[in-house]
Kinemage of the C-alpha trace (Angstrom):
@kinemage 1
@onewidth
@group {chain A} dominant
@subgroup {mainchain}
@vectorlist {calphas} color= white
{ca met a 1} P -50.114 -70.583 54.764
{ca ser a 2} L -52.625 -68.090 56.199
{ca ala a 3} L -53.192 -70.267 59.266
{ca tyr a 4} L -49.472 -70.295 60.042
{ca leu a 5} L -49.237 -66.554 59.360
{ca tyr a 6} L -51.923 -65.869 61.963
{ca glu a 7} L -50.370 -68.303 64.427
{ca val a 8} L -47.061 -66.426 64.274
{ca leu a 9} L -48.709 -63.006 64.400
{ca glu a 10} L -50.818 -63.969 67.392
{ca arg a 11} L -47.675 -64.948 69.286
{ca leu a 12} L -45.839 -61.777 68.266
{ca val a 13} L -48.673 -59.469 69.296
{ca ala a 14} L -48.873 -61.192 72.693
{ca phe a 15} L -45.242 -60.288 73.448
{ca asp a 16} L -45.109 -56.844 75.064
{ca thr a 17} L -42.266 -55.386 73.019
{ca val a 18} L -42.750 -51.711 73.822
{ca ser a 19} L -39.265 -50.279 73.295
{ca ser a 20} L -38.605 -49.802 77.023
{ca asn a 21} L -39.178 -53.538 77.613
{ca ser a 22} L -36.762 -56.316 76.754
{ca asp a 23} L -37.487 -58.028 73.446
{ca val a 24} L -35.477 -61.128 74.373
{ca pro a 25} L -38.404 -63.611 74.702
{ca ala a 26} L -39.956 -62.472 71.410
{ca met a 27} L -36.664 -62.578 69.500
{ca glu a 28} L -35.912 -66.031 70.899
{ca phe a 29} L -39.318 -67.166 69.612
{ca leu a 30} L -38.469 -65.797 66.143
{ca ala a 31} L -35.028 -67.424 66.274
{ca glu a 32} L -36.600 -70.807 67.030
{ca arg a 33} L -38.961 -70.463 64.086
{ca met a 34} L -36.302 -69.310 61.617
{ca thr a 35} L -33.958 -72.118 62.684
{ca ala a 36} L -36.742 -74.644 62.190
{ca his a 37} L -37.214 -73.329 58.652
{ca gly a 38} L -33.612 -74.012 57.655
{ca phe a 39} L -31.940 -70.670 58.334
{ca asn a 40} L -28.707 -69.972 60.156
{ca val a 41} L -29.519 -67.656 63.051
{ca asp a 42} L -27.504 -65.256 65.173
{ca leu a 43} L -28.919 -63.293 68.096
{ca his a 44} L -26.965 -60.073 68.474
{ca arg a 45} L -27.125 -58.811 72.050
{ca ile a 46} L -27.148 -55.128 72.990
{ca glu a 47} L -28.221 -53.123 76.028
{ca val a 48} L -30.354 -49.984 75.822
{ca ala a 49} L -30.835 -47.874 78.958
{ca gly a 50} L -29.902 -50.879 81.067
{ca thr a 51} L -32.407 -53.192 79.348
{ca pro a 52} L -31.151 -56.266 77.440
{ca gln a 53} L -32.274 -56.361 73.814
{ca leu a 54} L -31.675 -58.634 70.845
{ca asn a 55} L -31.342 -58.164 67.116
{ca leu a 56} L -31.854 -61.245 64.974
{ca val a 57} L -29.982 -62.112 61.786
{ca ala a 58} L -31.114 -65.214 59.856
{ca trp a 59} L -29.552 -66.243 56.557
{ca ala a 60} L -29.508 -68.973 53.945
{ca gly a 61} L -28.114 -69.485 50.473
{ca pro a 62} L -24.659 -69.734 48.887
{ca pro a 63} L -21.782 -67.324 49.642
{ca arg a 64} L -22.261 -65.225 46.512
{ca pro a 65} L -22.762 -61.479 46.007
{ca asp a 66} L -25.996 -59.743 44.950
{ca gly a 67} L -28.189 -61.183 47.665
{ca leu a 68} L -31.181 -59.622 49.392
{ca thr a 69} L -31.883 -58.502 52.959
{ca ile a 70} L -35.470 -58.280 54.235
{ca ser a 71} L -35.840 -56.342 57.459
{ca gly a 72} L -38.275 -55.109 60.076
{ca his a 73} L -38.325 -54.001 63.694
{ca leu a 74} L -39.955 -55.891 66.560
{ca asp a 75} L -40.441 -53.090 69.080
{ca thr a 76} L -43.664 -51.094 69.345
{ca val a 77} L -44.723 -47.740 70.756
{ca pro a 78} L -46.456 -47.683 74.169
{ca tyr a 79} L -50.155 -48.420 74.576
{ca ala a 80} L -50.632 -48.072 78.343
{ca gly a 81} L -52.484 -44.857 79.084
{ca gln a 82} L -53.176 -44.139 75.423
{ca pro a 83} L -56.827 -43.061 75.244
{ca gly a 84} L -59.122 -44.695 72.701
{ca trp a 85} L -58.353 -48.384 73.147
{ca thr a 86} L -61.454 -50.541 73.195
{ca arg a 87} L -59.592 -53.842 72.626
{ca asp a 88} L -56.815 -55.695 74.400
{ca pro a 89} L -53.644 -54.364 72.706
{ca leu a 90} L -51.793 -57.640 73.260
{ca lys a 91} L -54.521 -59.955 71.983
{ca leu a 92} L -54.898 -60.545 68.260
{ca gly a 93} L -58.404 -59.671 67.095
{ca leu a 94} L -59.989 -60.621 63.776
{ca asp a 95} L -63.076 -59.496 61.946
{ca ala a 96} L -64.137 -59.760 58.317
{ca asp a 97} L -61.788 -57.047 57.043
{ca arg a 98} L -59.267 -56.204 59.769
{ca val a 99} L -56.666 -57.698 62.093
{ca trp a 100} L -56.312 -55.850 65.410
{ca gly a 101} L -53.553 -55.507 67.979
{ca arg a 102} L -50.514 -53.420 68.848
{ca gly a 103} L -47.921 -53.889 66.128
{ca thr a 104} L -50.212 -55.410 63.490
{ca thr a 105} L -49.462 -52.470 61.190
{ca asp a 106} L -46.149 -51.294 62.657
{ca met a 107} L -44.755 -53.818 62.074
{ca lys a 108} L -45.271 -57.284 63.469
{ca gly a 109} L -47.602 -58.084 60.588
{ca phe a 110} L -44.680 -57.889 58.174
{ca leu a 111} L -42.439 -59.938 60.465
{ca ala a 112} L -45.085 -62.663 60.588
{ca glu a 113} L -45.192 -62.612 56.784
{ca cys a 114} L -41.406 -63.041 56.736
{ca val a 115} L -41.594 -66.094 58.994
{ca ala a 116} L -44.421 -67.567 56.914
{ca ala a 117} L -42.379 -66.987 53.748
{ca ala a 118} L -39.368 -68.676 55.348
{ca ala a 119} L -41.548 -71.679 56.167
{ca ala a 120} L -42.710 -71.968 52.551
{ca leu a 121} L -39.282 -71.404 51.012
{ca asp a 122} L -36.951 -74.145 49.770
{ca val a 123} L -33.630 -72.662 50.874
{ca arg a 124} L -31.787 -75.193 48.711
{ca ala a 125} L -33.145 -73.419 45.625
{ca leu a 126} L -31.501 -70.101 46.513
{ca lys a 127} L -28.809 -69.071 44.030
{ca arg a 128} L -27.816 -66.016 46.091
{ca pro a 129} L -27.993 -65.297 49.816
{ca leu a 130} L -31.182 -64.279 51.595
{ca val a 131} L -30.790 -62.472 54.914
{ca phe a 132} L -33.528 -61.515 57.362
{ca ile a 133} L -32.705 -58.809 59.926
{ca phe a 134} L -35.183 -58.172 62.745
{ca thr a 135} L -34.162 -55.193 64.857
{ca ser a 136} L -34.832 -53.800 68.320
{ca asp a 137} L -35.466 -50.226 69.471
{ca glu a 138} L -36.373 -48.727 66.104
{ca glu a 139} L -39.074 -46.594 67.692
{ca val a 140} L -36.583 -44.826 69.972
{ca gly a 141} L -33.924 -43.899 67.426
{ca cys a 142} L -33.249 -46.989 65.284
{ca leu a 143} L -30.720 -48.112 67.892
{ca gly a 144} L -30.854 -51.790 66.960
{ca ala a 145} L -30.077 -51.096 63.305
{ca gln a 146} L -27.245 -48.754 64.223
{ca ser a 147} L -25.718 -51.532 66.307
{ca ile a 148} L -26.253 -54.400 63.878
{ca cys a 149} L -24.722 -52.567 60.912
{ca gly a 150} L -21.306 -52.642 62.539
{ca ala a 151} L -21.563 -56.348 63.356
{ca leu a 152} L -23.185 -57.712 60.202
{ca thr a 153} L -20.006 -58.641 58.323
{ca ser a 154} L -18.638 -60.694 61.199
{ca ile a 155} L -22.026 -62.348 61.799
{ca leu a 156} L -22.455 -63.449 58.183
{ca gly a 157} L -18.881 -64.680 57.796
{ca glu a 158} L -18.299 -65.883 54.253
{ca ile a 159} L -21.729 -64.640 53.131
{ca pro a 160} L -21.356 -61.193 51.478
{ca ala a 161} L -23.711 -58.745 53.163
{ca pro a 162} L -26.396 -57.980 50.547
{ca lys a 163} L -26.553 -54.405 49.256
{ca leu a 164} L -30.292 -54.467 48.589
{ca val a 165} L -32.513 -54.112 51.674
{ca trp a 166} L -36.307 -54.353 51.766
{ca ile a 167} L -37.831 -52.793 54.900
{ca gly a 168} L -41.505 -53.676 55.432
{ca glu a 169} L -42.661 -50.510 57.215
{ca pro a 170} L -46.347 -49.518 56.785
{ca thr a 171} L -46.743 -48.022 53.295
{ca ser a 172} L -49.972 -49.748 52.115
{ca trp a 173} L -47.704 -51.684 49.722
{ca gln a 174} L -46.437 -48.473 48.090
{ca val a 175} L -42.708 -48.345 47.317
{ca gln a 176} L -40.701 -45.565 48.968
{ca his a 177} L -37.023 -44.798 48.506
{ca ala a 178} L -36.422 -41.768 50.728
{ca his a 179} L -37.106 -40.211 54.081
{ca lys a 180} L -35.824 -37.219 56.013
{ca ser a 181} L -33.346 -37.354 58.858
{ca ile a 182} L -34.649 -37.071 62.413
{ca val a 183} L -32.790 -35.105 65.067
{ca leu a 184} L -33.981 -34.788 68.674
{ca phe a 185} L -32.434 -32.750 71.466
{ca asp a 186} L -33.288 -31.056 74.765
{ca val a 187} L -32.907 -27.380 75.589
{ca thr a 188} L -32.566 -26.537 79.284
{ca val a 189} L -32.818 -23.017 80.665
{ca arg a 190} L -31.348 -22.499 84.147
{ca gly a 191} L -32.466 -19.349 85.922
{ca ile a 192} L -32.289 -18.050 89.487
{ca gly a 193} L -35.060 -19.044 91.850
{ca gly a 194} L -36.681 -16.928 94.507
{ca his a 195} L -39.933 -15.443 95.792
{ca ser a 196} L -42.335 -14.350 93.071
{ca gly a 197} L -42.928 -11.116 94.987
{ca ala a 198} L -39.364 -10.033 94.195
{ca pro a 199} L -38.870 -11.027 90.556
{ca glu a 200} L -35.971 -8.610 90.052
{ca gln a 201} L -33.871 -10.752 92.392
{ca gly a 202} L -34.132 -13.821 90.193
{ca val a 203} L -34.373 -14.989 86.590
{ca asn a 204} L -37.497 -16.825 85.529
{ca ala a 205} L -36.388 -19.789 83.425
{ca ile a 206} L -39.845 -20.163 81.865
{ca ala a 207} L -39.771 -16.581 80.602
{ca val a 208} L -36.327 -17.080 79.072
{ca ala a 209} L -37.416 -20.403 77.584
{ca ala a 210} L -40.259 -18.556 75.862
{ca arg a 211} L -37.739 -16.207 74.259
{ca ala a 212} L -35.619 -19.193 73.196
{ca leu a 213} L -38.688 -20.838 71.658
{ca glu a 214} L -39.445 -17.627 69.784
{ca ala a 215} L -35.955 -17.651 68.283
{ca ile a 216} L -36.377 -21.285 67.237
{ca gly a 217} L -39.812 -20.465 65.822
{ca his a 218} L -38.292 -17.821 63.553
{ca leu a 219} L -35.840 -20.444 62.300
{ca gln a 220} L -38.711 -22.863 61.701
{ca ala a 221} L -40.519 -20.270 59.570
{ca glu a 222} L -37.357 -19.573 57.570
{ca arg a 223} L -36.809 -23.254 56.781
{ca arg a 224} L -40.322 -23.583 55.379
{ca arg a 225} L -39.090 -23.013 51.847
{ca pro a 226} L -40.302 -25.699 49.410
{ca ser a 227} L -37.551 -27.538 47.583
{ca asp a 228} L -38.271 -28.191 43.916
{ca lys a 229} L -36.081 -31.287 44.113
{ca phe a 230} L -38.296 -32.915 46.745
{ca met a 231} L -41.697 -31.541 45.753
{ca arg a 232} L -42.821 -34.853 44.266
{ca ile a 233} L -41.226 -37.089 46.896
{ca phe a 234} L -42.642 -35.136 49.870
{ca pro a 235} L -45.651 -33.239 48.462
{ca asp a 236} L -47.043 -32.436 51.921
{ca ser a 237} L -43.819 -30.956 53.300
{ca pro a 238} L -41.022 -30.497 50.733
{ca tyr a 239} L -38.902 -28.650 53.313
{ca asp a 240} L -37.359 -29.058 56.761
{ca val a 241} L -39.907 -29.340 59.602
{ca leu a 242} L -39.484 -28.642 63.333
{ca asn a 243} L -41.605 -29.494 66.346
{ca val a 244} L -41.624 -28.651 70.051
{ca gly a 245} L -42.466 -32.014 71.573
{ca thr a 246} L -42.478 -31.468 75.341
{ca ile a 247} L -41.935 -28.657 77.843
{ca ala a 248} L -41.703 -28.579 81.646
{ca gly a 249} L -40.726 -25.923 84.156
{ca gly a 250} L -41.411 -24.451 87.555
{ca ile a 251} L -42.651 -26.053 90.761
{ca ala a 252} L -45.175 -23.545 92.159
{ca ser a 253} L -46.962 -20.356 91.146
{ca asn a 254} L -45.328 -18.271 93.885
{ca ile a 255} L -41.758 -19.353 93.122
{ca ile a 256} L -39.561 -17.933 90.365
{ca ala a 257} L -39.030 -20.869 88.030
{ca glu a 258} L -35.434 -21.922 88.338
{ca glu a 259} L -35.430 -24.403 85.454
{ca cys a 260} L -37.372 -25.030 82.265
{ca ser a 261} L -36.660 -27.697 79.659
{ca phe a 262} L -38.183 -28.455 76.296
{ca thr a 263} L -37.558 -30.995 73.554
{ca ile a 264} L -37.081 -30.127 69.906
{ca thr a 265} L -37.312 -32.556 67.016
{ca tyr a 266} L -36.745 -31.729 63.402
{ca arg a 267} L -36.681 -33.562 60.122
{ca ser a 268} L -34.422 -32.196 57.417
{ca leu a 269} L -34.389 -33.073 53.725
{ca pro a 270} L -32.423 -36.174 52.734
{ca asp a 271} L -29.613 -34.310 50.976
{ca ala a 272} L -28.922 -32.001 53.953
{ca glu a 273} L -26.349 -32.474 56.686
{ca pro a 274} L -28.536 -33.726 59.566
{ca leu a 275} L -26.869 -31.547 62.208
{ca glu a 276} L -26.999 -28.302 60.220
{ca ile a 277} L -30.173 -27.083 61.973
{ca tyr a 278} L -28.903 -28.170 65.395
{ca arg a 279} L -25.810 -26.028 64.916
{ca glu a 280} L -27.939 -23.095 63.769
{ca val a 281} L -30.163 -23.409 66.848
{ca glu a 282} L -27.022 -23.513 68.959
{ca arg a 283} L -25.714 -20.347 67.273
{ca arg a 284} L -28.971 -18.423 67.655
{ca leu a 285} L -29.473 -19.327 71.287
{ca ala a 286} L -25.871 -18.381 72.062
{ca ala a 287} L -26.566 -14.948 70.530
{ca leu a 288} L -29.774 -14.509 72.543
{ca asp a 289} L -29.635 -12.158 75.542
{ca pro a 290} L -31.169 -14.474 78.197
{ca tyr a 291} L -32.608 -11.863 80.510
{ca asp a 292} L -35.922 -12.157 82.318
{ca tyr a 293} L -38.656 -9.702 81.292
{ca ala a 294} L -38.973 -8.689 84.951
{ca ser a 295} L -35.404 -7.409 85.196
{ca his a 296} L -32.150 -7.023 83.304
{ca asn a 297} L -30.150 -7.508 86.485
{ca his a 298} L -29.390 -11.189 85.911
{ca arg a 299} L -29.099 -13.659 83.056
{ca ala a 300} L -30.131 -17.292 82.636
{ca ala a 301} L -27.978 -20.029 81.134
{ca ile a 302} L -29.249 -21.910 78.068
{ca glu a 303} L -27.875 -25.391 77.466
{ca leu a 304} L -28.394 -27.698 74.488
{ca gly a 305} L -28.292 -31.416 75.118
{ca pro a 306} L -26.522 -33.790 72.731
{ca pro a 307} L -28.491 -34.579 69.587
{ca met a 308} L -29.934 -38.014 68.820
{ca val a 309} L -29.736 -38.562 65.062
{ca val a 310} L -31.574 -40.925 62.732
{ca pro a 311} L -29.842 -40.586 59.350
{ca pro a 312} L -31.815 -39.772 56.200
{ca leu a 313} L -32.471 -42.122 53.313
{ca leu a 314} L -32.180 -41.274 49.630
{ca ala a 315} L -31.724 -44.552 47.776
{ca pro a 316} L -30.773 -44.650 44.098
{ca arg a 317} L -33.562 -45.454 41.689
{ca asp a 318} L -34.205 -48.347 39.304
{ca thr a 319} L -32.506 -51.097 41.306
{ca ala a 320} L -33.386 -54.748 40.802
{ca leu a 321} L -35.293 -54.651 44.104
{ca glu a 322} L -37.311 -51.605 43.040
{ca arg a 323} L -38.278 -53.254 39.763
{ca ala a 324} L -39.280 -56.453 41.563
{ca leu a 325} L -41.359 -54.610 44.175
{ca leu a 326} L -43.151 -52.498 41.570
{ca glu a 327} L -43.996 -55.605 39.583
{ca val a 328} L -45.122 -57.679 42.556
{ca thr a 329} L -47.163 -54.932 44.261
{ca gly a 330} L -48.617 -53.575 41.009
{ca thr a 331} L -47.804 -49.980 41.952
{ca gly a 332} L -46.307 -47.534 39.496
{ca glu a 333} L -44.987 -44.744 41.710
{ca val a 334} L -42.011 -44.453 44.030
{ca asp a 335} L -42.050 -41.639 46.568
{ca gly a 336} L -40.855 -40.730 50.061
{ca ala a 337} L -41.871 -41.734 53.581
{ca leu a 338} L -42.935 -39.179 56.188
{ca phe a 339} L -41.297 -41.227 58.955
{ca gly a 340} L -37.766 -42.359 59.707
{ca thr a 341} L -36.659 -45.979 59.418
{ca asp a 342} L -33.739 -48.314 60.014
{ca gly a 343} L -32.939 -47.606 56.358
{ca gly a 344} L -30.941 -44.530 57.301
{ca trp a 345} L -28.374 -46.640 59.155
{ca phe a 346} L -28.393 -49.327 56.472
{ca ala a 347} L -27.694 -46.631 53.863
{ca arg a 348} L -24.793 -45.301 55.930
{ca ala a 349} L -23.392 -48.830 55.902
{ca gly a 350} L -23.369 -48.809 52.081
{ca met a 351} L -26.656 -50.654 51.519
{ca ile a 352} L -29.568 -49.609 49.281
{ca pro a 353} L -32.835 -49.788 51.228
{ca leu a 354} L -36.401 -49.509 49.962
{ca ile a 355} L -39.505 -49.242 52.148
{ca cys a 356} L -42.658 -51.235 51.335
{ca gly a 357} L -45.057 -53.054 53.611
{ca pro a 358} L -48.662 -54.099 54.228
{ca gly a 359} L -49.566 -51.753 57.064
{ca asp a 360} L -51.315 -48.417 56.707
{ca leu a 361} L -49.534 -45.369 58.122
{ca asp a 362} L -52.805 -43.931 59.413
{ca gln a 363} L -53.000 -46.922 61.799
{ca ala a 364} L -49.437 -46.758 63.099
{ca his a 365} L -49.092 -45.666 66.744
{ca lys a 366} L -52.881 -45.375 67.059
{ca pro a 367} L -55.279 -46.924 69.597
{ca asn a 368} L -57.006 -50.021 68.219
{ca glu a 369} L -54.148 -50.414 65.740
{ca asn a 370} L -55.086 -52.719 62.873
{ca val a 371} L -54.108 -53.894 59.406
{ca arg a 372} L -56.304 -54.862 56.476
{ca arg a 373} L -56.654 -58.622 56.207
{ca ala a 374} L -56.296 -58.584 52.431
{ca ala a 375} L -53.029 -56.620 52.665
{ca leu a 376} L -51.678 -58.897 55.387
{ca glu a 377} L -52.643 -62.175 53.772
{ca ser a 378} L -51.140 -61.214 50.413
{ca gly a 379} L -47.776 -60.371 51.953
{ca thr a 380} L -46.250 -63.826 52.223
{ca asp a 381} L -46.831 -64.431 48.528
{ca lys a 382} L -45.327 -61.029 47.668
{ca ile a 383} L -42.192 -61.836 49.656
{ca leu a 384} L -41.834 -65.221 47.950
{ca lys a 385} L -42.277 -63.653 44.498
{ca val a 386} L -39.606 -61.035 45.148
{ca ile a 387} L -37.244 -63.731 46.415
{ca ala a 388} L -37.942 -65.816 43.300
{ca arg a 389} L -37.194 -62.884 40.979
{ca leu a 390} L -33.952 -61.894 42.660
{ca leu a 391} L -32.459 -65.011 44.217
{ca gln a 392} L -33.749 -68.149 42.471
């Protein structure tokens, strides 16, 4: 079983599935494997920023309720230009304790475990349906999951879409039932350009952007109020968090900057309306007097771009899947994830997702990404045991 696991993982790592690239060859490889292992397979085609992408749905078992979905994403974050790599990101590396390569932790390692479990499974023994969903473009907003949720019922046909969803994101085999929402948007300040020797004739967009950032910073400080409800689930940050991700403005030191843009991301608690903070930012920036410090003669315009939203997850406790995962992994605690997942869209579709996988979060998105061999090699057996408890 381990030999086949590594064969599949080696192939998956070799596919360059950075989100901006097409995942079609890699998904077609997975479809071929899942078909060979006795599963019905559908490749759900979407297009993201002009690039063709695929989601994969593979299923087996009788058309009965109370099945199980096991899910993971195929895309990875970029590696080109990321300092710190001393290995080939697209070549699987092995040593005594670790398996190296982009996606080994997040989360091609889990997908390889799924394929290895499918190979070892007797689908004729399933008493309820088993569905695998492999998604695209998770790293850029969970776009594949958002798309597949609306198509799942028609894809599965007479098979009832399972309510329980196991997502194998990197948790070091800890079970997690919640994560915050993620909202991302751009703020663009448009000033009036001109010669820097006559600043009163223009409006410096960078200066106004600084005032806008100050207003958002005050909001960030206000939202840093710990919530007793989420203190245990998110002990490091039991409150809403904001971040200024990028900023750009101006073209030369002797020109009044005509435009400045920055990107804001925030993560709000799972029981909050995801767009609440966006609307508050919008209100505060509309109330801001967008003058340049050099002169009150003119005003800039401040524009908010449309928000990209990854929904939160707050799954109910003590489900059959939770009990099975706790038993199989040997862990006793259930807490929250610091990252967003496809689970937010699955939850919006009426499913009950849990997050649990072999990778370590401190390796995700890092140079020389790796996963512990012991954690990886135990995964196929864990998947088969959960399937046995719930579906056989």
